[in-house]
N, C-alpha and C positions, 0 to 999 in steps of 0.2 A: 314252617319253613318260609323264609321271606325272598322275594325276588327282586332284582333291579331291572324296572323298567328301560326298554331302547328303542329310541326314536327310530322312525323309518327314514331312509336315505333318499328316496325319490317320491314318495307320496307326501304332498302338502294339503291338509284337511282341509284349509280355507279355500281352496281351487277346486275341490272334489263338486261333481254335480250332484245335487241333493233334491231337485225338484223332479216333479213327474215328467215323463218323456213322452208327450202325445202329438201325432201328425207333425213329427219332425221337430216339435219345439218343445223347449222346457217351461214348466209353469208351476204354479202353487195349485194345491188342491182346491176344489170348488169352495170349502167352507174355511180355507186358510189355516189348516190345522198341521200338526208337526208331531213327529215323533223321535225319541232318542235312539242312537244307536251306540252300544256299549263295546267297550275292549273286554273280552273276556279275561285278559291276564291281569287286568286291576280292577274290574267293575266299574271304572272310570266312563263317562260319556264322551265319545268320539266327536259326534256331530249330530244334527237334527236332519231328518228326512221327511219329505211331504207325504201326508197321511191320506191317500187317495179314498174317495168316496163313492157310493154307488152311483152317483151322477158324473164321476170322473170314469167310472167304468162304462158306462153308456157313451160316452164320448170318444173314449178309447175303441169301442167296437164300431162307431161311426167311421173314425180315421182308418182302422183296418179295411173296413168295407168299402170306403171310397178308393183305397189303393189297391185293392183286390185285382179288379178286373186288368188294368195295365200290367201289375207285375205278374198275372198269371198269363200274359200275352206277350211276356217278354222271352225271347228266344233262351233255351235252356243254356245255352254255352255263355250268353252275357249273364244270367243267375250266376252261373257257375264262377265266372271271372270276379262277381262281386264278391263272393265266398272265398275265393282264392285270396283276394286282397285283404279280406279280413283276417285271414290265417297268418299272412304275412305281417299285418299291423300287431297283432296279438302277439307274435313271435319276437318283433321287435319292442315291445314293451312288456316282455316277461317279467322281467325285475320288477317293475312298478306295480304291474298287476299280481304278482304273488306277495308284495308287501301290503297290498290294500287287502287281500284275502286272510293274511294274518292279523292285521289289526281288528276286523269285525268278526273273524271265525275263531280265531286262536291257534289255528293249526301252526306246527312248527314249519319255519321258512323253506325247508327242504321237501316238505310235503306240499307246500303251497305251489313251489317251482314245479314239482311232478305235475300239480294239478293244470295249471296254465298250459304246459306242454300237453296235457291229455286233451285239456279243452281246445285248444288250437285246432288238434288234429281232427275234429268233428268238422270244422270249417273245410279243412282240406279235403278229408274225405267226401263231403258231399258236394264239394267244388266238382269232383269228378262222378260223383253219382247223378249230378242234375241231366246230364245227358243219356242217362240210362233208364229213365222211365218208359220203358218199351211196351208196348201194348203186343197183342197176338191176332193173326189171321190164320183162319183155318177152314177146310170145307165142313159142312154140316155132315154128319154121320150118314143122313138119307140122300145126300147129293143135291138137295133141292136148293140151297144159297150157302153164303158164306156167313162165316161167324168172325167180325171184326171186334175186338175188344180195345179200348182206348184207356190209358191213364191219365185223368185230369186231376187238378187239383182240388182237395177238399173243401177249402175255402177258409174262412176266418177260423183261427185257432187260438184257444185260451190255454197258456202254458203255466203251469203251476209248480214251482221249483222249492228244494229244501236249502237248509242252510248248510249242510255239511260240505257241499262241492257246489259252492255259489256261482263258479265259472263253467264248470263242466256239465253240470246238470242243465243249464241255460243253452249253453251250443249245441248239447246233444239233442234237444228239441228244435232250436231255431235252425241249424244247420239243416236238415232233412224238409222241414217246413218251406225254408227258402228255395231251397232245390226244387222242390214239387211245384212252387208258384204259389204258395200260400202266403196269407198276411197274417200276423201274431200279435196277441197281447200277452206280455210277460208280466205274471204276478210272482215276485220272487219273494223268499221268506223275510219275514220282518226281523229277524235277527241279522241279516245278511244283504240289505239291498244295494249297498255301495258298489259291488261287484258288477252287479246286473245293469247298474245306470252307466258305470264305466264300460261295460260291453255295447250298449247302445251308442255311446260317442265312436266306439271303433267300427261298428257297423253303418254308421252316418257317413264316416270318413272313408269307408271302404265303397261308397255308392250306393247303400240300401236306399231307395226311395221314402221320402215321407210319407207315414201312416204304415207302411209295411211292417215295421217293427215298433211296438209301444211298450214303455214300461211302467208299470203302476206299482210302485211299494205302498205298503198300506198296512197298519195294525188291524184294520176292520176286514180282516181276510174274508169270512164267511159273507157278508153282506156283498162284498166288492165281488166275489166269484159267482155269488149267486144271481147277481144282477145281469152278469155276462151270460151266464148258462141259460137265463130266461129269454134271451134276445134270440129270435129264430133266425138270425143272420150267424150267428156263432155255430159252427158245424163240427168242431172237434173240440176236445177236452184232452190234454195231456198232463198228467200229475205224476209228481215223484213225491214220496213221502210216507206217511204212516199207512198201514192197513185200516185202522179206526178212521182216520179222515178220508181215505180212499173210499171207503162204503159210502161215507154221508155224500161225497161228491157223484159217486154212482147214482144215488139217488136224485140228486139235484139232475143230473144229466137226463136220467129218464124223463123227466117231465117233458122235455123237448126232443127225445131220441137223439141224442147228440152223439157221433162217434167219440169212443173214448179209448185211451191208452193208459195204463195204470202199472208203474211202478213202486210197489209197495213193501211192507216189510221183509224183514228175513231173520232166520235163527240157524246159521250157516253151521251144518257139522263138519266136524275136521277128524277123519278116519286116519289112524297109523297104525298098520300092520307090522307084526313082528319081524317080517321080512324088509320093512324100509330101511334106507341108508337114514339113521338118525340124525347126521350132520345136515342132510338136505330137508329131512322133515322139521327140523326146530328152525331153519332158516325160513323155510316156507311159512310156517307158523307165526314166525314174527311178521312176515308181510302180511298174511291174511289176517292177523289180529291187529297189529299195529299200523298198518296204513292209515294215515288220518286219525291218528291216536285212538283208533278203535271206533270212531264216530262214520260208521260205514254201512249201508245195509249188506254189503259183500263180506263184513267182518266175519272170521271163524268166531262162532258164538258158544258152541259145544265141542270139546275136545274128548273125541273116544279113542284110547289107545289099547292095543291088545297087551293082555296082562305081562307076559313074559318082558317087555319093553316099557311099561307103564312107569316103574318108578325112575329109570334112568332118563326118559323123555321128560318126565316132569322136573326134575332136578335140573337138566340142561335147559329147559323153557324157562325156569326160574330164575336162572342166572343169566340169560340172556336178557329178561324183561327188568330184572333188578338193576341191570347195567346201562340202563337207557338214562338219559339226561332228560330231566323235567324242568321247565321255565317258560319265560315268556317266548313265543315263536321267532322274536326277532333277535334274540340274544344269542351270541355265537355259542355253536355247540350243541345247542337244544336240538333233541330228537323228539320229546312229546310236550305238546302245548297244553293248555288249560281246556277244559270241555267248555261248551259254547255258551252256557250260563249254569246260574245256580240251580235251576230246576233239573237239569240234567245230572249235575254233580249229585245232587240230592238221589234222584232215581238210581244211579248206579251204585251208590253206596247203602241205600234200602236193598237192593238185589244182594248185595256181598253180605249185609247182616243177616238178612232172612235165611241165606243160605248156611252160614255159619251156625246159625240157631237149628237149621235141621241138620247138622252133624257134618259140613264141610271143615276142612283145616285150611288156614291161609299159608302159604309157603312164602309169599313175598307180598309187600303191599297191605291192601286191606281197609286203609283208612283215609278220610279227606288230609291233604297236607295243610298246614298251618300257614297264615299269611293272607295276602290280597290275592284276588283272581280266583277262579273256578277250577283249580288244579286237584286231580286225583292220581295216584301213583300207578305205574303198572302193575298188576295184582294176578297171582296164579292162586288158584283153590283147588285142593287135592281132596280124593274121597269124597266128591260130591254126591250125596244121595238123590235116587230118581225122581223125589218129589221137589227138589230144590227151586225155588223160583227163578235162579240165573239160569236153568237149562229151558225154561218154557216161555221166557219173555226175552225180547231182543234189548242186548245190553246197551249198546250204543255207548261204548266205554271200554278202557284199557284193562278188562277184566277176563281171565282165560279159565274157566272151570274144567277140571280133567275128572273125566269118568273111565273105569276100567271096562274092557268087554274080553270075553274067550273067543267066540267063534266068529266067522264071517257072517253067517245068518244073523246073528245076534247084533252085529256091528250095523247091517242094513236097517235091521228093525229100529234100532235106536236112533239112527240117523233120520228116518222117516216118519218118526212119532212126533211130528209137529203139524201145525197148520198151515206153515210156512213151506214155499219151495222155490227159494230165489235161486241158491248156489251151494254147491257140497264141494268138499275139497278130500282127497285121500291119497294116501304115500304107501306104496307097495313097490316093490321090486320086481313083481310076478306082472307081468304084462296082460296075460291072460285074466288075471284075478283084477286087475286094474280096470280093464274095458267091461268086465263082467259085473262087478259091483257098480260102475259108473252107469250102466244100462239100468240098473236097480233102483239107483238112487232118484227120488221122486224131487226132481228139481230142474229147473229151466237150463242151469249151467253146472258143470262139474271141472273143477280143476285137478287133473290127475298128475300128480307130482309137481304141481304148480301151487304157489301161493297166491297167484293174482289172475284173473280172468278177463278182466275188461279190456275192451280193444276197439276203436271206433269201427273197425271193419267187420265185427263180430255181432250176432244178434243178441241183444243183452235183455233179459226179462227171465219171469218165474212161472211157477205152476201154482195152483191150489190159491192161497191167500197171498201169494207174493205178487200178484198182479194178471195183467191183460194186455197182451201185444207184446212187440219186440222193439227196442231202440239200438241203433247202432247197424252196420251192415247195410245189405240193399233192403232186407225188411224192415229197415226205419224208415227209408224212403218210401215204400209202398204203404206204410202207414199214414202217411198225408195225403195218399191219392185215393180217389174211387174209381172203380171199374164202370167203364160205360160199354153196353154191348150194343153193335148194329148189326141188325140182319140186312143182308143185302145181296141181291143178285147181278151178274152181269154176263 
């Protein structure tokens, strides 16, 4: 299948910021090296971006450390007003930012618009939370003294973000860090650095002082992040990405005992009980599976459907998936864009092929699309055997494997049979069952008769190998603070 490229209406590639952003200035890397950013819809080069070095990483920590005392001492209300202005600027430039996301990430424009709205909300939420980093005061049980607990900014933070939500994963970390009074160095994914650099410009215009936010695009991710984590002035690492990379970063962070927050991989089960409203279940499945084209850690990865409705649910899901329009994200009417790169497409197809070899049947889709770009069609697999690889690895693509179950106990066992525990989904018309199963699902989040759980006001995070800590909500602010206990008498 061949697609026609569509040019952005608002983004001008020749005027985009492509240099490092350090101490409020844009500059080339220390060795003047650059790397290509590709358009996933065509495979063509969009532009070139400065390729940060370990020396640049240390300079970024210098800048963040120098800016920290003044920003930490800035009144919380002032910090909140800066974040509020950033929200308003993002909202005003939503269409331009959405187009930029489509260009470097590939997602459909409708998905990109939703991401920008979601990303901006983190700035609005933490604009309000900045004044709520409250401590506590109590009398010691013995009555001998008072116990005063203060919440203070943790310090210089290194933020490492993925390519699948290049705006939202950055604001979800920057928002609470700045609200708490921290300074940050953002290392965006090398596939999608342009959105991060655009956000730096937004924050600068909103009034963030030089050095409080620094952005380091680089293809030398390990070298750059390691250099920062070995600096004793860095006191926090927040990472969103794969569990494999998260384990490596935790080992690095252990060298200097750095405070860590990890939002790692997922393998989300989607349970459909026989008493579920199938119209709602299919609609929820389409959101849980196809938001961002399936390239989301929260994407439904394994569909477990109770036997009496399995055939009907699978047929309805396949109809819905096959009706989606695939193409370049900026083309009118497109609902599913390309995957981010060829390696991602190859991995998705390998999982599908391995599952078919194991005995699964393809209901729709199942092979890469011809033509330019990294396109893979929405795919439904039925009769997937227990050992199929698609049930045990994070797919990160538009593939829905369906498995049948008989009893509630079996459904819970199947859902929990994974090293991951980020999010689970379930559909049932029995509220008691819904709450009972929700309590038993070993995941940090549950969507009960809902296909989406993400919300800036809610604590986002997982159990087991899916991470450490929570982002969003009040807990997200607390993650960027340290508790200081003062024993006092009066």
